N, C-alpha and C positions, 0 to 999 in steps of 0.2 A: 595390405595384410589384414585379413579378417580373423576375428577371434570368436570362438564359440561363446555362447551365453555363459555367464559366470555369476555366482552370488556376489553381493556387494561386500565391502569390508565390514560394514555394520553388522550384516548377517553372520559373518565369520566371527566377529567379536562377541556376539550374543552366545556363542557356544563355549566361551571361555569362562573360567571361574574367577572369583574376586582376586585371588592371589596372582593369577596371570595378568589381569588388568592392572593391578598395582605395579607389577614389574614393568609393564609398558609405560605407565605414567612416570615411574622413576627414570626410565631411559629417555623419555621425551617430556621433560617437565613443563614445556610451554603448553601442553595440552591441559594442564591443571589450572590455568589462569585465564578466565575463570573456570571453575569446576564444571565439566560437561554435565548436562541434565540426564542424558540417556545415551544408549549405544548409537543411536542415529546421529546425535550431535558429536559424539566422540569420533565416529568414523568420518564424518564430514570434515571435522577440524583436522584430523590426521592427514587428510588428503589436500589441504590447502598448500599453495605453493610455498609460502613463507615457512610453514612447519616442516615441509619436506626438505627444503634447503637447509634449515637448521639441523635437521637430523643427518642429512648427507654430509654436512661439514664435520660431524663427529665420527664418521665412519673411517676405518683404517683402509689402506690401499687394497688389501685383499678382498674385503667385503664390498668395497666400491667396484672393484674389477668384476666380481661375481655378479653384482647387481646390474652393471652395465652390459655384461654378456647376456644375462637373462633378458634384458630389454631388446637385444638384437635377435631374439628368437620368437617365433610365433607361439601364441598360447594354445594349449596349456604348456607351461615350461616345466622341465624336469631336470634334476641335478645331473643326470648322465649326459644329456645333450649339452647342458651348460658347460660341463667339464671338457667335453670334446671340442666345443667351439673356443673355449678359453685357451686350450692348448694350440689349436689351429691358428688362432688370431696372433699368437706370438711365434708361430713356426716351430713349435715343439710338440712332442708326444709324451704323454704320461706324467707331466709335471703337476697337473691338477687332476686329482682322482675323485671318484664319486663320493668317497667318504668325507673328504674335506669340504667338497662342494655342498654336500647335504648338511654338514654342520653349519656352513655359511648360510644356507637357506633357512635353517632353524633360527639362527640369530636374526636374520632379516625379517623373519616372521614375527619374532618377539618385538620388533620395532614397528610392526604394521606397515612395512614397506611392500611386502608381498603377503599372500595368504594361500594356504592349501585349499583346493576345491576339487574333490573327486579324483580325476585322473591326472592332476598336476597342480602347479602353482599359478596364481594370477598375479600379474604385474599391472597395477592401475595406470591409467593414462597419464595422470599428473607426474608420476615417477618417470615414465618413459619420456615425457617432454623435457625433463631436466637433462637428459643425455642427448637431446637434439634429434634431428631426423636420421642420423647415421651413427647409432651406437657402435663403439669399437672401431669407428672409421669404415664400416662395412655397408654395402648396399643392402636393400631389403632382400630377404630370402626369396628365391623363385617361387611363384605360386604353384607351379606344377612339379615341384621337387618331390621326389619319392624317397621315403626313408630319410636318411641324414644327408644324402648326397646333395650338394648345393646349399645346404643349410649350415652344417658344422664341419664338413670335410672339404679339403682342397679338390679342385677339379682335375681333369687330365693334365698330364705334363704339358708345359708350354712348348711351343716349337723352339727347337734349339737354334734355328737359323734366323731368329727375329732380327731385323736390322736394328742398329743402335738407336735411331730416332724413335722407332716404335717402342722399343724396350724402355727408353727414357720416359715416354708418356705413361706407360703402365706402372713403372716404378714410382712415379710422382703421385699417382692416384692410389697406389696400393696401401700407403700408410694413412690414408684418409685426409680430408673427406673424399669419397669415391666419385665425385661429380666434377665436371669442368665445363666451362662455357666457351663458345667460339662465336666470333662475329659472322663468319661464313663457314659453310660446310662443303668440302670438296673431297670426292672419293679418291682423288689422286694424292692427297696428303697423308702423312702417317696416321692421323686420327681416322680418316676415311678408310684406309686400308685395314685398320684394326676393327672398325665396325663391320666391314665386309667379311673379315675372318671370324667374327663372332666373339672377339676378345673385348669389345666395347659395345655398349648399347646406345643407340641414338634415341634418347628419351623423349625429347620434345623440341620443337622449334618455336620459341617465343618470337615476338616481333623484334626483328633485328638481331637475334642471338639464337644459337643452337646449344643444347645441353646434351652431353654424353655421360654415361655412367659405367663404372667398372663393375662387372658382375661379381657377386660374392665368391663363387668358386675360383675365378681367376685371381682375385685378390688374395685368397688363402693359399693358392699355389705359389704366388710371388713371395708371400711371407715365409712359406716353407723353405724357399730357396735362400732367404736371408733372415734367419732367426733373430729375434730380439730378446732382451733379458726378461724373463717371466716375472710376474708379481709373486713374491713369496708369501705363503700364508702367515709366516712368523717373521718379524723384523730381525735383522742381524744384531749381534752383540756389539756393544760400544765400549766395553770396559777393557782396561789394560792393568797390568800389575801396578799397585800403588806404592807410595812411600811408607815408611814405618808409621803405624797408627799412633804411637805416642807422640812423635814429632808433628804429625798432621793435626792431631787433636789439640795440641798445645798452640800450634799456629792458628787454628780456627778459633780457639778461645781468645787468643790475642787480638785477632781481627774483630771479633765481636765486641771486645772491650774498646777497641779503637773507634768503631762505628758509633757506639754509645757516647764515647767521649767527644767525637766530632759533632754529634747532634747537640750535646750540651754546650759546646763552644759556639755553635751556630746560633742556638737560642739566646745565649748571653749577648752575642753581637746584635741580633735583631731586637733584643730588649733595650739595649743601650742606645742603639741608633736605628730606628725603624727605617725601612727602605721605601722610597716612593716608587710606585709601580708604573709601568708604561701603559699606553692606551689599550694594548691587547691584554692587560692584566699580568704581564710578565715582568721579570726583573732584568734591567738593562745590563749590557755587557760591562759597563764601567763599575756598577754596583756589584756585579758578580765577581769581577776581578778583585775589588776591594775586600769582599767577604772571603774570597779564597786566600788572599794574603794574610788576613787577620787570623784565620784558623789554620794556616799552614798547609793548605791542600791546593791541588790544581783546580782549574775551573770545571773540568769534567766531573770530578768527584764532588765538588761543591754544588754543582747543578743537581746532581743526584741527591745530595743531602737536603737541598731545599725542597725538592719534589717529595722526598721521603717524609720530611717533617710536615709538609702540607697534607699528604695523604694519611698520615698517622693522626691527624687532627691536632697537632701540637701548635700549628700556626694557621693563620687565616688572613684574608685581605679584607680590610674595612676602609671605606672612604679613600681608596687609592693608595693605601700604605699597608705594610706588613705589621701584624700584631701577633703576640703570643696569645694562646687560648687558655681557658681555665683547665683544660686537660694537660697543659704543659706543667702546671704546678703538681698535679697528681702524678705525672710521669716522673718529675724530679724526685718526688718523695718515695717512689717505688723502689724495690730492690733491683739489682742488676739484671736478674733473669727476666723480670717483668718488663723492664725497659727494652731489653733486646727482643722479647717476644712481641711487644707492641710494634716494633719496627719491622720484624720479619713478617708478621701477619699483614701489616699494611703493604709491604712490598709485594707479597704474594697476590693480594687481592686487587691491586691497583689496575685500573683500566687505561692508565697512561703509559706511553712508551718513552722511557727516560733516557736511553743512550744518546738520542739526538739532541737532548737539551744542551744548550750552549753552543751548538754548531750554527752554521750560517742560517739566519732566519728563525732560529728557535731560541726562546727565552724560557728559563724556569718559571713555572706558574702560568705561562701564557695559555689563553683559551685555545684549545685544540682547533676550534672552528675558524680561527683567524690566521692560521699558518698552513702552508702546503706540506702535508705529511706523507712520508713514504715509510710506513711502519706495518707491522703484522696486523692482521684483521682482528685479533683477539689477544692483546698483550697479557691479560690476566690468565687466559687459557694456556698460553705458551709457557708462562712461568709455572703454573700449576702442574702441567704435564711434565715439565722438566724436573720439578721438585718430586713428583711422584716416582719418576725414574731414579733420581739420585737417592731418595729416602731408603730404598731397599738395597742400596749398594755402598754402605759406609766402609771405608778402608780401601776401596777400589779406585784405581785411576780412571780417568775419563778421557777418551779420544773425542775432541770436540767435533771433528768432521763426521765421525761415525755416529755420534749422538744426533747431529743434524739429520743424517740419513734415516736414523731410527725414528726420529720425531716426524719426518716427512712421510714415513710409512704409516705411523700410527694416526697421524692427522694430516692428510694431504692438503687440507685447506691452508695450513701454515706455510706451504711451499708454493703457493700460487704466484707470488711475486719473486720467487727465487728461493734458494736454500734458507731454511729457518735461521734467524740470527742468534744461534745458541751461544756464540762467543760472547755477545753482550750480556746474555742472561748469566753465563758462568762468571763473567767479570763481576757483576753485581753480587752474585752468590758468594764470591770470594771476599768482597767487602763486608758482607754480613757474617762471615765465618762459616758458611755452609760448605765452601770449597777451600782447600789450602794445598799448595804445592801440586796442583792438578789432580788432587785426590779428594774424595768425599769424606767430610769430617763426621764426627759423632753427633753434631748438631742437626744434620740433615733429616734424620727420621722424625724430629720434633716439628718440622716446618709444615707437615701435612695434617697436623691435628687441627681441631675445629676452631678454637678461639684462643684469645690471648692468655686467659687463665690456665687453660689446659696445657698450652705450649710452655708457659712459665713453670708450671709444676713439674712437667716432665724434664725440662732442661736445667732446673735449678742446681742439680748436682754437678753440672759441667762448668759452673762459674765459681770463682774463688769467693771466700767469705770476705765481707768488707772489713777494712782495717780502721782503727780509731786513733792513729798517731801519725805525726809528721816527723821527718828528719830535717831540721832546720840547720842551714850551713852558713858559713861566714860570708859567702858571696851573695847573700840576700836571696837565696833560693831555699825552697822547702820541697822535699820529695815525699810523696805518698807512695809507700812500697806496695801498693795494691789499690783496689777500688775503695775510695773513702766512704765512710758512713754518710748518709745523706745530710744529716744535720751539720757535720763537719765540712762537707763539700760546699754547702751553701755559704758558710762563713768564709771558707778559704777562697772561694771565687770572688768574694766582695773585697777582701783585704789584700789580695795579691792577684797578679796576672797569671793566667795559665800559659806556661811556656811550651809545654809538650804534653801529649796525652798518649795513652796506651796502657800496658800492664802496670806501669808506674807513671804517675802524673807529677810533673815538675811545675811548681808555682814560683813566681819571682815577685818579691816585694819592691815596689817602686814608689816614687813620690806621689804619682797619680793614684795608685791603689790605696796608699795610706790616707790621702786626701778624701778618697771615696768613702773609706771607713769612718773617718771623722764626720763627713757629711751625713752619714747614717746615724750619728749620735754616739759613736764610741768615743771614749776618752783615751789618752795615751796610756794611762796605767791599765785600763781595761784591755787594750790591745796587747800589751806586753804580757799581762796575766793570762790571756787566752792562749797566746802562742806558747807560753811556758807550760801551761797545763797539758797541751796536746802535742808537745814536742818530746821526742825520746832523747833529745840533747838539750843542753843549756842554751838559752837565747843568746846568740852571738852579739858582741859589742857593736858591730856595724848596724845591726837592726835596731838596737837601742838608740843609736845616734840618729838614724833615719826617722824613727817615729817621734823622737823628741824634737827634732828640728822642724818637721812638718807641723806638729801640734802647736809649737810655740808661735808660729805665724798664723795658724788657723783661728778664725773667729774674730780677728781684729776688725773685720768688716762683716756686717750682718744685713740681711735683707728679708723682706716679707712681701706681701701683696697689697697693692692698692687698685690697679694692677700690681705694682711692686714698690716696696719702700726699701731704702738702703741707709744704714747708719755706719759711720766711720769714726773710729777713735782718733785717727791721725788726720789733721786738716790737710797735710801735704798730699795724702792719698786722695782726698776729696778734690783738691785742686787739679791733680793729675787726671782724674776721671772726667771732670768737666771740660778740660782742655782737649780731650780726645774727640776726633770727628765722629766716632760711633755714638757719642752721647746724644747728639741731635737726632740720629736715626732711631734711637730707642726712646726718645721723648723724655730724657733725663732732665729734672728740674730740681734746683736747690730750694728747700723750704725751711731750713734751720742751719745752725752753725755746723753740725755734723750729720745732717739728714738730707737725703735726696729721695725723690720719687721718680718712677719711670713708667711710661705707658707701654710696657712689654712684659712678656712672661718671665718669671724668675729664672728659668733655665737659660733663656737668651741673655739675661743680664749677667748671670754667673759666668757664662762663656765669654762675654765681653770683658768683664773685670779680670778674669784669669788671663785673657789675651794681653792685658796691660801689665801682667806680672804680679797681680795682687792675689790674695788667697781668701775669697769670701766664703761664707757658710750660709746656707738657707735656713731661716728660722723654722723650727718644727721638724727639722731633719729631712731626709729624702722622702718624697711622696711615694706611696705604694704604686707599683707598676700597674698599668692598665691591662686588663684582660678582656678578651671577647669570648663569646660562646664557641664551643668546639663544634665544627661541622661533623655530621655523621657520615664518615667515609669508609670506615673499616667494618662496620656491622652490616651483614647481609640480611635481607628480609628473611623471616622464617620460612622454611620450606613447607609446603602444604602436606597434610597427612594423606599420602597416596592410598594407603590401605582403607582409610575411612571413605575417601571419594569412590574407590572401587566398590566397596561394600554397598554404598548408597546407590550406585548405578545398577549393580546386580539386583538389589532389592526392588528398585523401581521397575526393572525389566520383568522380574517375577510377578510383581503386582499388576503390571500392564498385561502380561500373559494371562494371569488369573482373571482379570476383568473381561478379557475376550472369551475365556472358556466358561465362566460361570453362567452367562445367559444360555449357552448351548446345553450345558448339563441340566439346568433347570427346565429347559424346553423338552429335553428327552425324558426327564422324570415326569413332567406333566403329561406327555403323550402316553407314557407307559403306566402312569399311576403308581410310580415307585415311591417307597419311603426313603428319604434321604436325611443325612445329617448336615445341618446348616449351622455354620459359624457366622455370627453377625455382631454388629455394634448396636447395643440397645440405646434407647433415647437418653438414658442417663450417662452414656459414654463408656459403659462397661462392656467387656466381651462376654458373649453368651453362646451357648449351643442349644439346639433343639432338633428333635426328630419329628419330621412332618412330611406331608404329601402336598406338592404344588397342585392347586385347583384352578388358578387363573393367573395369567401374566398380561399386564397392560400398562401403558404409559410409564415405563421405567420402573415398575414395581411388580411384586409377586405376592400372591395370597396363598398361604399354606395352612393346612389343618393337621394337627397331630392328636394323639390320644388324649393329652391333657392341655392342649394349647391351640390357639388360633392366632396367626400372625399375618400382618400386612407390612411388608418391608420394601423400602426402596432398594433397587439393585446396588446402588453405590455403597450401602451399609453392609452388604454381604461379603464376608472375607473369604469363605471357602465353602465348597459343596463336596461332600463325600458320599458315595453310595453306601447303603446299609441293607439289612435284610428286608425283603419286600413284605407287604402285608399278607 
């Protein structure tokens, strides 16, 4: 296929204004990093294979089909021929019209994948190469084709009496690729008879193999006999009638409260008992199961929570263990809307694919490079596209299968490994309160906003106001009838165990929780006073008994650090401790009547003594929890100013054009002896103008004489030359 000479892409771009170039850079942001210096660099970078593939990955099925069809035509390409071939390739007539195809050409031009040039459009070779040697599964158009016959239209009708074997060969090649190889070529075989009849072409005979090709008119005739589903310019709808918006929005808000509560519970567990990570950086199945039991969720959701907390910057791995970050303290102190916004923004922007977490061979937090993954090519892009579609449809039901089909049309790259896994995305969206009862909730429109602050401000009205009281009951439980204020929630989680979360949180007072409060430095009277102050009911007698009983035994044994020192008021307790086998492992030694020292950390000694049934307290209270710096996972790098880049490229192009034209204008004025207006940069850096006549040009400079001036200027300092009245 030979193409007539055509201008380059760079030459086409030079004819565009800054606004058009800025639109191109917005659509193809990879072209801005680093910013191109001029149109030549921009055009060359736009035609690199990596940039073209990235751009094609973001095309929808309609524009991809139009572009592939254009690649199957000889240059110059026009929308009319493209529409005809697009119809013929699917065995249809009239489905793709010139108007829609021309609109597609306009969009592809804005992406610099094609460009207009005189009598048609040019498709650059790098774009054609992306569709292989046989675009649309068709052979090359005949060189001697006249008009459209053989290029876009089916050939003559096929013989009706074709034998079954011959027709099977043609049908196999008709859908592409249109070539086949044979070890031997015999005219008596079905392939040989088709070649003799002109229905196949014997292209070449390589060493030991023969290649035959199905001519394009024959392929189009075969496809006309068996039409396929054409590519629609617009994807089909995927919505269905939804449930009542009141019920849906209440369910969504409840799910949002639950996900925030689950993350709180997970962080509490990781703080009290950090998890040792596997060699691949992940959390093992046993630890995952333990965490799932502790927070009352299954392992699938717990794996999702672990990944979400990691990507939100609330947790991090250090020295092979899990740790809370400094951002976790900020997150705990924030209001409910901000905490939910932090999680939703992290989920939307994460590059990890979480649904496979916890399945065979996959561990939460595991390094993706260490496991064999079968996941979408762009998890963040799939979530963002799904959220974009959901955000504009609050209150409508969603058909997951139809949504997958719609996403496959909008981004065919997501369907390369099969139908897009939208069911997993919708499941996670349901956990975050974006979906409820298979219907889009009122929280969905907020998820497409730019950052956490913006999302939180927009969504704040959808969350209930925090409450400042508890309902304490005789069964040692306390109910928060809504989201607790942060200062109360922090204390409540320390002095009681969280039994269930959701719209109402249930706390349970236990011996261990009261012991934990006493370890933090609370006295029994302070505990009872705090509960009494923040309870809407009187403190029940069983809670009085529990706190009094635990506090009476608390502090009879005290310990500090040498590594660790221990004092005991009761010698019987000291004798019991020394007789235990664990004393030797901890390096416990008696140094006085009621004093022991141990070569171990206080936390290990406390756990050992409590295992003996004793109730020690650490001197100085509970140490402050360790925090590590939060990784930057949710913030995206700032997008470059495409308008500024475009303006700079256009200015440089104008300056380059002027630098080429100024010597020519000076030479013409010199030859004609004309008076000209010269704009130049003076030696002090100021811009000046002068009217003068060039009298000599040499060595990159020009000498001019005017009525009141005489100048000798380097050409590089001349900004503009304009004609004026002659002398």
